[in-house]
N, CA, C and O of each residue as an XYZ file, in Angstrom:
768
protein
N      68.581    109.831     40.794
C      68.436    109.072     42.257
C      69.371    108.095     42.403
O      69.604    107.350     41.451
N      70.118    107.936     43.748
C      71.084    107.075     43.988
C      70.680    105.682     43.818
O      71.512    104.885     43.386
N      69.367    105.254     44.140
C      68.939    103.914     43.992
C      69.098    103.439     42.576
O      69.553    102.331     42.293
N      68.703    104.325     41.710
C      68.764    103.973     40.271
C      70.128    103.725     39.709
O      70.334    102.883     38.835
N      71.081    104.507     40.251
C      72.542    104.409     39.946
C      73.009    103.262     40.425
O      73.816    102.624     39.749
N      72.550    102.759     41.780
C      73.126    101.494     42.235
C      72.515    100.323     41.477
O      73.249     99.383     41.171
N      71.350    100.314     41.184
C      70.709     99.317     40.251
C      71.391     99.211     39.000
O      71.585     98.077     38.561
N      71.768    100.158     38.382
C      72.453    100.134     37.092
C      74.011     99.669     37.198
O      74.614     99.239     36.215
N      74.585     99.793     38.445
C      75.800     99.496     38.670
C      76.122     98.109     38.862
O      76.609     97.746     39.933
N      75.888     97.261     37.886
C      76.161     95.746     37.869
C      77.616     95.507     37.353
O      78.154     96.368     36.657
N      78.257     94.353     37.685
C      79.449     94.090     37.082
C      79.305     93.785     35.656
O      78.587     92.876     35.240
N      80.025     94.591     34.892
C      79.919     94.517     33.388
C      81.270     93.726     32.988
O      82.383     94.066     33.389
N      81.047     92.754     32.242
C      82.181     92.019     31.579
C      82.448     91.993     30.193
O      83.387     91.365     29.704
N      81.582     92.710     29.511
C      81.814     92.708     28.066
C      81.632     94.218     27.694
O      80.623     94.816     28.067
N      82.651     94.861     26.927
C      82.760     96.212     26.631
C      82.938     96.474     25.134
O      83.355     95.626     24.345
N      82.592     97.699     24.819
C      83.055     98.142     23.403
C      84.591     98.467     23.495
O      84.912     99.608     23.827
N      85.366     97.716     23.276
C      86.818     97.831     23.474
C      87.380     99.167     22.839
O      88.172     99.901     23.431
N      86.867     99.412     21.525
C      87.452    100.485     20.807
C      86.932    101.814     21.256
O      87.380    102.848     20.760
N      86.059    101.825     22.122
C      85.685    103.175     22.895
C      86.611    103.597     23.789
O      86.650    103.013     24.872
N      87.436    104.571     23.551
C      88.679    104.944     24.287
C      88.045    105.702     25.402
O      87.024    106.387     25.353
N      88.910    105.436     26.524
C      88.715    106.279     27.823
C      90.010    107.109     28.033
O      91.080    106.505     27.951
N      90.009    108.289     28.265
C      91.091    109.092     28.490
C      91.536    109.080     29.859
O      90.777    108.769     30.776
N      92.856    109.439     30.047
C      93.430    109.489     31.343
C      92.771    110.488     32.341
O      92.685    110.303     33.555
N      92.345    111.512     31.693
C      91.527    112.525     32.595
C      90.313    111.960     33.242
O      89.967    112.279     34.380
N      89.651    111.081     32.461
C      88.470    110.284     33.058
C      88.907    109.539     34.156
O      88.369    109.707     35.250
N      89.869    108.689     33.993
C      90.286    107.869     35.155
C      90.795    108.699     36.395
O      90.610    108.232     37.519
N      91.372    109.803     36.249
C      91.758    110.786     37.186
C      90.437    111.163     37.899
O      90.372    110.999     39.117
N      89.401    111.648     37.232
C      88.172    111.958     37.870
C      87.481    110.867     38.579
O      86.802    111.116     39.575
N      87.618    109.667     38.120
C      87.050    108.446     38.934
C      87.764    108.298     40.142
O      87.169    108.205     41.216
N      89.084    108.267     40.042
C      90.010    108.101     41.228
C      89.765    109.270     42.317
O      89.732    109.055     43.529
N      89.601    110.518     41.726
C      89.243    111.600     42.704
C      88.084    111.225     43.549
O      88.106    111.493     44.750
N      86.973    110.566     42.953
C      85.869    110.239     43.841
C      86.314    109.314     44.877
O      85.797    109.410     45.990
N      87.233    108.405     44.648
C      87.739    107.449     45.670
C      88.487    108.272     46.770
O      88.306    107.995     47.956
N      89.328    109.286     46.385
C      90.092    110.144     47.062
C      89.136    110.811     48.111
O      89.478    110.926     49.288
N      88.042    111.203     47.686
C      87.043    111.944     48.545
C      86.148    111.129     49.382
O      85.308    111.640     50.122
N      86.334    109.826     49.261
C      85.452    108.826     50.089
C      86.161    108.606     51.386
O      87.314    108.929     51.673
N      85.202    107.956     52.167
C      85.586    107.591     53.735
C      86.819    106.721     53.541
O      87.056    105.986     52.581
N      87.594    106.945     54.667
C      88.763    106.006     54.830
C      88.846    105.668     56.321
O      88.612    106.504     57.194
N      89.191    104.399     56.567
C      89.256    104.060     58.089
C      90.355    104.872     58.686
O      91.436    105.033     58.118
N      90.030    105.409     59.918
C      90.919    106.339     60.703
C      91.447    107.473     59.672
O      92.429    108.126     60.027
N      90.961    107.694     58.646
C      91.391    108.632     57.742
C      92.807    108.628     57.288
O      93.481    109.623     57.022
N      93.224    107.201     57.225
C      94.638    106.869     56.932
C      94.929    107.265     55.528
O      95.993    107.808     55.231
N      93.868    106.964     54.539
C      94.006    107.179     53.175
C      95.268    106.568     52.530
O      96.081    107.215     51.870
N      95.336    105.236     52.798
C      96.465    104.342     52.376
C      96.490    103.691     51.053
O      97.388    102.936     50.683
N      95.465    104.021     50.364
C      95.245    103.431     49.012
C      96.076    104.193     47.979
O      96.248    105.408     48.085
N      96.588    103.472     46.982
C      97.312    104.055     45.825
C      96.707    103.423     44.549
O      96.062    102.377     44.635
N      96.904    104.035     43.387
C      96.260    103.653     42.209
C      97.184    103.489     41.035
O      98.090    104.308     40.877
N      97.025    102.527     40.232
C      97.791    102.472     38.858
C      96.648    102.546     37.897
O      95.647    101.840     38.013
N      96.831    103.436     36.930
C      95.789    103.773     35.871
C      96.340    103.264     34.450
O      97.525    103.383     34.139
N      95.495    102.759     33.724
C      95.870    102.337     32.270
C      94.744    102.582     31.331
O      93.600    102.166     31.516
N      95.140    103.284     30.313
C      94.279    103.444     29.198
C      94.989    103.231     27.912
O      94.596    103.691     26.840
N      96.081    102.492     28.079
C      96.933    102.172     26.973
C      96.749    100.633     26.655
O      96.864     99.761     27.516
N      96.439    100.381     25.275
C      95.952     99.074     24.785
C      96.920     97.992     25.165
O      96.538     96.960     25.716
N      98.258     98.249     24.847
C      99.345     97.337     25.181
C      99.338     96.876     26.756
O      99.391     95.695     27.099
N      99.264     97.986     27.663
C      99.457     97.610     29.003
C      98.112     97.018     29.510
O      98.122     96.225     30.451
N      96.959     97.389     28.903
C      95.712     96.764     29.149
C      95.711     95.203     28.853
O      95.161     94.386     29.591
N      96.328     94.917     27.794
C      96.564     93.541     27.296
C      97.248     92.665     28.420
O      96.792     91.607     28.852
N      98.391     93.267     28.811
C      99.137     92.607     29.899
C      98.406     92.591     31.264
O      98.666     91.674     32.042
N      97.561     93.488     31.587
C      96.670     93.411     32.882
C      95.748     92.421     32.608
O      95.600     91.527     33.441
N      95.022     92.419     31.467
C      93.966     91.364     31.269
C      94.573     89.807     31.459
O      93.934     88.854     31.905
N      95.873     89.796     31.037
C      96.327     88.295     31.167
C      96.419     87.903     32.545
O      96.524     86.702     32.791
N      96.392     88.813     33.561
C      96.566     88.462     35.010
C      95.157     88.270     35.714
O      95.085     88.022     36.918
N      94.081     88.391     34.930
C      92.824     88.276     35.672
C      92.042     87.131     35.261
O      92.199     86.580     34.171
N      91.109     86.734     36.226
C      90.152     85.584     35.914
C      88.794     86.321     36.012
O      88.590     87.164     36.885
N      87.958     86.004     35.169
C      86.658     86.476     34.888
C      85.453     85.711     35.208
O      85.391     84.563     34.769
N      84.416     86.205     35.958
C      83.139     85.524     36.069
C      83.379     83.956     36.434
O      83.238     83.099     35.563
N      83.716     83.656     37.650
C      83.897     82.378     37.960
C      82.697     81.438     37.992
O      82.870     80.219     37.973
N      81.644     81.915     38.035
C      80.287     81.163     37.973
C      79.902     80.728     36.547
O      79.246     79.704     36.352
N      80.355     81.584     35.492
C      80.248     81.242     34.205
C      81.234     80.228     33.618
O      82.171     80.579     32.901
N      80.978     78.919     33.961
C      82.034     77.860     33.606
C      82.317     77.813     32.229
O      83.506     77.603     31.987
N      81.459     77.967     31.096
C      81.631     77.933     29.780
C      82.126     79.303     29.103
O      82.005     79.512     27.896
N      82.693     80.209     30.001
C      83.192     81.579     29.519
C      84.407     81.880     29.992
O      84.536     81.919     31.216
N      85.400     82.118     29.253
C      86.786     82.299     29.723
C      87.110     83.815     29.936
O      88.222     84.219     30.274
N      86.000     84.630     29.698
C      86.198     86.166     29.749
C      86.078     86.718     28.453
O      85.985     86.025     27.440
N      86.079     88.119     28.470
C      85.694     88.891     27.252
C      86.811     88.562     26.139
O      88.014     88.569     26.399
N      86.311     88.292     24.956
C      87.111     88.132     23.693
C      87.661     89.542     23.320
O      87.230     90.590     23.801
N      88.697     89.436     22.377
C      89.261     90.656     21.980
C      88.104     91.388     21.153
O      87.335     90.816     20.381
N      88.115     92.612     21.419
C      87.039     93.527     20.878
C      86.011     93.808     21.929
O      85.282     94.790     21.784
N      85.887     93.015     22.997
C      84.993     93.217     24.111
C      85.599     93.349     25.419
O      84.990     93.221     26.482
N      86.881     93.623     25.281
C      87.623     93.891     26.635
C      87.521     95.224     27.108
O      87.034     96.086     26.377
N      87.950     95.506     28.318
C      87.895     96.853     28.806
C      88.891     97.841     28.253
O      90.040     97.470     28.013
N      88.485     99.132     28.030
C      89.296    100.146     27.551
C      90.267    100.692     28.452
O      91.244    101.346     28.088
N      89.951    100.383     29.746
C      90.822    100.981     30.869
C      90.899    100.042     32.145
O      90.045     99.175     32.328
N      91.869    100.231     32.951
C      91.881     99.652     34.285
C      92.377    100.698     35.198
O      93.104    101.649     34.908
N      91.825    100.349     36.466
C      92.232    100.994     37.690
C      92.577     99.955     38.696
O      91.726     99.198     39.162
N      93.961     99.922     39.060
C      94.412     98.998     40.067
C      94.516     99.681     41.269
O      95.218    100.685     41.397
N      93.755     99.115     42.291
C      93.779     99.472     43.760
C      94.993     98.876     44.485
O      95.163     97.664     44.350
N      95.873     99.583     45.248
C      96.886     99.165     45.929
C      96.725     99.575     47.401
O      96.059    100.579     47.653
N      97.219     98.956     48.264
C      97.386     99.425     49.669
C      98.837     99.656     50.160
O      99.603     98.694     50.112
N      99.256    100.774     50.601
C     100.612    101.072     50.989
C     100.838    100.510     52.302
O     100.317    101.010     53.300
N     101.607     99.470     52.353
C     101.793     98.749     53.643
C     102.777     99.479     54.584
O     102.930     99.043     55.724
N     103.473    100.604     54.147
C     104.171    101.435     55.105
C     103.395    102.280     55.734
O     103.888    102.813     56.728
N     102.028    102.635     55.362
C     101.030    103.231     56.145
C     100.243    102.426     57.191
O      99.912    102.837     58.303
N     100.021    101.343     56.719
C      99.106    100.326     57.509
C      99.219     98.955     56.948
O      99.628     98.718     55.811
N      98.836     98.076     57.804
C      98.930     96.626     57.438
C      97.396     96.100     57.204
O      97.115     95.071     56.589
N      96.570     96.887     57.733
C      95.166     96.539     57.603
C      94.322     97.718     57.085
O      94.079     98.786     57.648
N      93.904     97.235     55.785
C      93.058     98.299     54.954
C      91.634     98.322     55.115
O      90.940     99.051     54.405
N      91.120     97.533     56.048
C      89.729     97.590     56.434
C      88.895     97.353     55.213
O      89.109     96.423     54.436
N      88.009     98.165     55.087
C      87.197     98.091     53.774
C      87.313     99.355     52.849
O      86.405     99.735     52.109
N      88.461     99.922     52.971
C      88.742    101.263     52.239
C      88.759    100.898     50.720
O      88.280    101.681     49.900
N      89.290     99.755     50.364
C      89.498     99.354     48.934
C      87.978     99.086     48.352
O      87.670     99.405     47.203
N      87.093     98.483     49.248
C      85.679     98.489     48.784
C      84.860     99.621     48.581
O      84.026     99.734     47.683
N      85.176    100.596     49.596
C      84.570    101.859     49.374
C      85.057    102.673     48.276
O      84.293    103.390     47.631
N      86.307    102.590     48.039
C      86.881    103.376     46.910
C      86.539    102.784     45.470
O      86.500    103.477     44.454
N      86.290    101.376     45.516
C      85.938    100.732     44.204
C      84.485    101.125     44.029
O      84.136    101.464     42.898
N      83.587    101.122     45.017
C      82.142    101.335     44.791
C      82.016    102.862     44.308
O      81.247    103.165     43.395
N      82.774    103.758     44.939
C      82.804    105.239     44.438
C      83.089    105.393     43.047
O      82.412    106.084     42.286
N      84.217    104.662     42.693
C      84.716    104.685     41.311
C      83.641    104.072     40.345
O      83.387    104.719     39.330
N      83.077    103.052     40.532
C      82.157    102.280     39.673
C      80.811    102.981     39.555
O      80.129    102.987     38.531
N      80.476    103.610     40.779
C      79.196    104.598     40.622
C      79.446    105.816     39.760
O      78.599    106.270     38.990
N      80.792    106.374     39.952
C      81.169    107.464     39.164
C      81.096    107.107     37.614
O      80.558    107.855     36.798
N      81.702    105.865     37.277
C      81.692    105.468     36.027
C      80.236    105.296     35.350
O      79.990    105.591     34.181
N      79.362    104.798     36.228
C      77.953    104.617     35.749
C      77.205    105.859     35.469
O      76.446    106.047     34.519
N      77.511    106.679     36.411
C      77.064    108.055     36.222
C      77.431    108.704     34.785
O      76.671    109.446     34.162
N      78.704    108.308     34.366
C      79.282    108.825     33.110
C      78.973    107.898     31.893
O      79.633    107.905     30.854
N      77.887    107.091     32.140
C      77.563    106.240     30.941
C      78.604    105.078     30.626
O      78.531    104.462     29.563
N      79.612    104.787     31.621
C      80.501    103.737     31.368
C      80.159    102.701     32.415
O      79.220    102.933     33.176
N      80.821    101.615     32.509
C      80.619    100.472     33.451
C      81.838     99.968     33.843
O      82.887    100.335     33.312
N      81.781     99.071     34.822
C      83.106     98.401     35.245
C      82.854     97.000     35.977
O      81.723     96.549     36.155
N      83.919     96.421     36.343
C      83.810     95.250     37.046
C      84.917     95.176     38.170
O      86.084     95.426     37.868
N      84.586     94.852     39.406
C      85.531     94.791     40.352
C      86.116     93.374     40.314
O      85.339     92.426     40.422
N      87.339     93.178     40.178
C      88.056     91.879     40.028
C      88.830     91.668     41.143
O      89.677     92.516     41.428
N      88.670     90.539     41.929
C      89.582     90.111     43.041
C      90.425     88.882     42.671
O      91.442     88.635     43.319
N      90.026     88.085     41.624
C      90.770     86.882     41.240
C      91.868     87.395     40.180
O      91.697     87.550     38.971
N      93.055     87.625     40.940
C      94.065     88.216     40.199
C      95.324     87.275     40.398
O      95.566     86.757     41.488
N      96.087     87.095     39.305
C      97.462     86.473     39.563
C      98.282     87.663     39.998
O      98.849     88.385     39.178
N      98.333     87.845     41.236
C      99.076     89.198     41.830
C     100.456     89.084     41.628
O     101.002     90.173     41.454
N     101.329     87.921     41.589
C     102.694     87.883     41.376
C     103.015     88.377     39.923
O     103.892     89.179     39.603
N     102.100     87.713     39.092
C     102.464     88.033     37.563
C     102.082     89.493     37.314
O     102.711     90.134     36.472
N     101.127     90.026     37.974
C     100.767     91.521     37.697
C     101.777     92.403     38.457
O     102.093     93.463     37.916
N     102.281     92.111     39.566
C     103.382     92.732     40.144
C     104.583     92.963     39.294
O     105.131     94.050     39.110
N     104.951     91.725     38.762
C     106.127     91.663     37.990
C     105.877     92.494     36.642
O     106.683     93.329     36.232
N     104.715     92.188     36.019
C     104.464     92.764     34.739
C     104.525     94.261     34.819
O     105.114     94.884     33.937
N     103.951     94.872     35.825
C     103.899     96.389     35.981
C     104.948     96.981     37.002
O     104.850     98.124     37.448
N     106.011     96.059     37.349
C     106.940     96.634     38.325
C     106.401     97.265     39.561
O     106.824     98.345     39.972
N     105.459     96.579     40.152
C     104.845     97.235     41.311
C     105.610     96.913     42.485
O     105.784     95.744     42.831
N     106.117     97.987     43.172
C     106.899     97.787     44.359
C     106.274     96.917     45.485
O     105.060     96.872     45.682
N     107.243     96.197     46.244
C     106.603     95.220     47.084
C     105.926     95.853     48.389
O     105.265     95.129     49.133
N     106.094     97.159     48.646
C     105.462     97.727     49.675
C     104.041     98.014     49.422
O     103.322     98.487     50.302
N     103.590     97.719     48.154
C     102.060     97.953     47.879
C     101.369     96.512     47.711
O     101.722     95.671     46.884
N     100.476     96.391     48.503
C      99.494     95.128     48.371
C      98.460     95.509     47.271
O      97.787     96.539     47.225
N      98.472     94.451     46.382
C      97.540     94.505     45.324
C      96.099     94.172     45.933
O      95.907     93.086     46.481
N      95.215     95.016     45.835
C      93.784     94.723     46.493
C      92.879     94.292     45.439
O      92.379     93.169     45.514
N      92.580     95.169     44.332
C      91.587     94.946     43.406
C      91.978     95.542     42.132
O      92.768     96.484     42.067
N      91.353     94.922     40.985
C      91.608     95.617     39.681
C      90.068     95.830     39.272
O      89.140     95.032     39.399
N      90.061     97.118     38.750
C      88.645     97.726     38.300
C      88.782     97.571     36.705
O      89.706     98.208     36.197
N      88.085     96.908     35.976
C      87.984     97.009     34.557
C      86.907     98.103     34.225
O      85.817     98.123     34.796
N      87.238     98.909     33.373
C      86.475    100.051     33.065
C      86.144    100.173     31.500
O      87.025     99.940     30.673
N      84.969    100.509     31.154
C      84.676    100.604     29.612
C      83.330    101.007     29.355
O      82.505    101.147     30.258
N      83.069    101.213     28.047
C      81.696    101.362     27.651
C      80.865    100.037     27.613
O      81.203     99.167     26.810
N      79.898     99.860     28.360
C      79.196     98.546     28.387
C      78.565     98.023     27.080
O      78.042     98.732     26.221
N      78.685     96.706     27.053
C      78.225     95.934     25.753
C      77.321     95.024     26.083
O      76.962     94.221     25.222
N      76.779     94.976     27.401
C      75.956     93.983     27.907
C      74.849     94.602     28.672
O      74.982     95.703     29.206
N      73.764     93.914     28.732
C      72.681     94.317     29.673
C      72.679     93.499     30.898
O      73.153     92.368     30.793
N      72.226     93.877     32.042
C      72.077     93.093     33.294
C      70.697     93.269     33.692
O      70.002     94.225     33.345
N      70.271     92.175     34.541
C      68.950     92.344     35.112
C      69.014     91.745     36.498
O      69.661     90.719     36.708
N      68.407     92.322     37.357
C      68.421     91.971     38.820
C      67.132     91.013     38.991
O      66.014     91.399     38.649
N      67.356     89.789     39.522
C      66.441     88.779     39.705
C      66.145     88.575     40.981
O      66.999     88.851     41.823
N      64.883     88.054     41.376
C      64.675     87.557     42.787
C      65.367     86.113     42.900
O      65.348     85.328     41.952
N      65.961     85.829     44.089
C      66.407     84.519     44.196
C      65.344     83.534     44.312
O      64.389     83.713     45.069
N      65.477     82.509     43.594
C      64.351     81.394     43.557
C      64.209     80.489     44.764
O      65.047     80.541     45.665
N      63.327     79.781     44.805
C      63.143     78.853     45.992
C      64.306     77.924     46.274
O      64.466     77.484     47.412
N      65.087     77.624     45.327
C      66.271     76.857     45.490
C      67.460     77.469     46.237
O      68.406     76.809     46.665
N      67.308     78.907     46.362
C      68.246     79.778     47.035
C      69.557     80.043     46.255
O      70.511     80.610     46.788
N      69.568     79.630     45.024
C      70.713     79.655     44.270
C      71.275     81.201     43.978
O      70.484     81.927     43.376
N      72.318     81.664     44.277
C      72.808     83.086     44.174
C      73.767     83.265     42.846
O      74.288     84.332     42.520
N      73.889     82.112     42.198
C      74.879     82.215     41.059
C      74.343     82.978     39.958
O      73.257     82.613     39.508
N      74.953     84.032     39.420
C      74.675     84.806     38.277
C      74.722     83.890     37.001
O      75.467     82.913     36.936
N      73.794     84.310     35.893
C      73.900     83.359     34.705
C      73.642     84.383     33.510
O      73.346     85.559     33.724
N      73.771     83.868     32.303
C      73.415     84.496     31.134
C      72.399     83.660     30.372
O      72.501     82.435     30.304
N      71.398     84.363     29.788
C      70.377     83.831     29.043
C      70.745     83.649     27.546
O      71.889     83.859     27.143
N      69.727     83.248     26.734
C      70.305     83.018     25.305
C      70.434     84.188     24.505
O      70.922     84.106     23.378
N      69.978     85.451     25.059
C      70.291     86.699     24.555
C      71.475     87.504     25.097
O      71.725     88.677     24.818
N      72.180     86.687     25.928
C      73.428     87.204     26.660
C      73.121     88.384     27.690
O      73.984     89.205     28.001
N      71.965     88.398     28.136
C      71.498     89.232     29.136
C      72.026     88.614     30.618
O      71.652     87.517     31.033
N      72.866     89.415     31.277
C      73.383     88.901     32.572
C      72.247     89.000     33.756
O      71.699     90.048     34.099
N      72.058     87.976     34.191
C      71.018     87.826     35.423
C      71.625     87.763     36.782
O      72.435     86.863     37.006
N      71.326     88.608     37.698
C      71.945     88.549     38.968
C      71.015     88.448     40.015
O      70.356     89.446     40.305
N      70.837     87.234     40.718
C      69.950     87.065     41.852
C      70.295     87.858     42.925
O      71.474     87.981     43.258
N      69.229     88.507     43.605
C      69.433     89.174     44.795
C      68.371     88.759     45.880
O      67.181     88.533     45.663
N      68.966     88.707     46.977
C      68.030     88.363     48.226
C      67.070     89.510     48.517
O      67.393     90.688     48.368
N      65.934     89.129     48.918
C      64.875     90.191     49.218
C      65.202     90.842     50.502
O      65.928     90.292     51.331
N      64.682     91.992     50.674
C      64.994     92.953     51.851
C      64.504     92.104     53.147
O      65.202     92.083     54.161
N      63.335     91.443     53.069
C      62.815     90.788     54.337
C      63.870     89.573     54.560
O      63.901     89.001     55.649
N      64.681     89.218     53.563
C      65.485     88.087     53.910
C      66.908     88.582     54.578
O      67.676     87.733     55.032
N      67.183     89.766     54.615
C      68.499     90.298     55.095
C      68.295     91.176     56.353
O      69.226     91.256     57.154
N      67.125     91.848     56.582
C      66.977     92.460     57.995
C      66.483     91.262     58.910
O      65.486     90.577     58.683
N      67.340     91.127     59.968
C      66.873     90.151     60.852
C      66.223     90.652     62.136
O      65.688     89.867     62.919
N      66.272     91.951     62.342
C      65.523     92.467     63.432
C      65.428     93.955     63.042
O      66.243     94.535     62.325
N      64.183     94.578     63.681
C      63.911     95.901     63.588
C      63.306     96.354     64.898
O      62.306     95.853     65.414
N      64.085     97.447     65.424
C      63.408     97.979     66.592
C      62.861     99.319     66.320
O      63.467    100.236     65.766
N      61.588     99.341     66.790
C      60.676    100.449     66.355
C      60.410    101.317     67.705
O      59.685    102.311     67.667
């Protein structure tokens, strides 16, 4: 059921790094994005795929992980992603990518979850360093990086407390807790 898949699709930040992911799997995941909706059907997104350990290490050095976890600098060696999908926008097709990269990323991450993998959508990117490192042409806007791998952590959806704090946190067992607003908090009107 789609609700179960969405509940399982939490941002994963620790992986079994030794679990290899093949390029065919990344192609299958990007194909889900290709089949997804696109504003005005422009289909302006392009992708860079990596399942190469050396390239992954270079990509990793351009990323900032879990800003709310102040005492954690990101996954240590051995817990890093086995693969990355970099989502780019082709500025020769459009300058406004609307929400295409969000739709594509969600399709990819849901597909990964369905295949017992997990991922993390990363927007805090040293874009100039990544552009230089991977020789990304200037016509491509770097939109998101998706970290993909076999999950090494558990996540739990929590109700937001009385203080209204939405910051995720980890407990002493390293379970990642994600506060979510209640349905009654986000629907402001219903017309019946």
